[in-house]
C-alpha positions as CSV (number, residue, x, y, z in Angstrom):
1,M,0.0,0.0,0.0
2,F,1.2,3.5,-0.8
3,E,4.2,2.1,-2.8
4,N,4.0,4.8,-5.4
5,I,4.0,7.6,-2.8
6,S,6.9,5.9,-0.9
7,D,8.9,5.5,-4.1
8,A,8.4,9.1,-5.0
9,L,9.6,10.2,-1.6
10,H,12.6,7.9,-1.8
11,R,13.6,9.3,-5.2
12,E,13.5,12.8,-3.8
13,M,15.5,11.9,-0.8
14,L,18.1,10.2,-3.0
15,K,18.4,13.3,-5.2
16,L,19.0,15.4,-2.1
17,D,21.5,12.8,-0.8
18,E,23.4,13.1,-4.1
19,K,23.3,16.9,-3.9
20,Y,25.0,16.8,-0.5
21,S,27.5,14.0,-1.2
22,G,30.2,16.5,-2.0
23,G,30.1,18.2,1.3
24,T,27.8,21.0,0.3
25,Q,26.3,22.9,3.3
26,L,22.7,21.8,4.0
27,S,20.2,24.6,3.3
28,D,17.3,25.4,5.6
29,K,14.8,24.7,2.8
30,D,16.3,21.3,2.0
31,L,16.4,20.4,5.7
32,M,12.7,21.2,6.0
33,D,12.0,19.1,2.9
34,I,14.0,16.2,4.3
35,D,12.2,16.4,7.6
36,K,8.8,16.4,5.9
37,M,9.6,13.5,3.7
38,A,11.1,11.5,6.5
39,H,8.0,12.2,8.6
40,A,5.7,11.1,5.7
41,L,7.7,7.9,5.3
42,K,7.5,7.1,9.0
43,C,3.7,7.8,9.0
44,I,3.1,5.5,6.0
45,A,5.2,2.8,7.7
46,T,3.2,3.3,11.0
47,Y,-0.1,3.2,9.1
48,E,0.9,0.0,7.4
49,A,1.9,-1.6,10.7
50,M,-1.3,-0.6,12.4
51,N,-3.4,-2.1,9.6
52,G,-1.7,-5.4,9.5
53,G,0.3,-4.6,6.4
54,S,4.0,-4.3,6.0
55,Y,6.5,-3.5,3.3
56,R,7.2,-6.7,1.5
57,D,10.6,-7.7,0.3
58,R,10.8,-5.7,-2.9
59,G,14.1,-7.1,-4.1
60,R,17.6,-5.6,-4.0
61,T,16.6,-2.4,-5.9
62,A,18.5,0.6,-4.6
63,G,16.5,3.0,-2.5
64,R,13.7,0.6,-1.6
65,Y,12.3,-0.7,1.7
66,Y,12.7,-4.3,2.6
67,E,11.7,-6.3,5.6
68,Q,14.2,-8.2,7.6
69,D,13.5,-9.9,10.9
70,G,10.2,-8.0,11.2
71,Y,11.8,-4.5,10.9
72,N,11.4,-2.2,7.9
73,S,14.8,-0.8,6.8
74,Y,15.9,1.5,4.1
75,R,18.4,-0.2,1.7
76,R,20.6,2.0,-0.4
């Protein structure tokens, strides 16, 4: 559930991660965007957990969630 939203959020987070990979100073706007996206991802994961769903193993694709030992983790 909400895989497309989660995927879009992950793509945006990866773009920002690449932007800051060279040691660029984090801007206030990007920090606020990162905070909102992280919060949205956490809320989606919580909603899934409360409704009996979970992120299923979605393969070894970069930037996807996978479930291991009952915990959802971000794999890069």
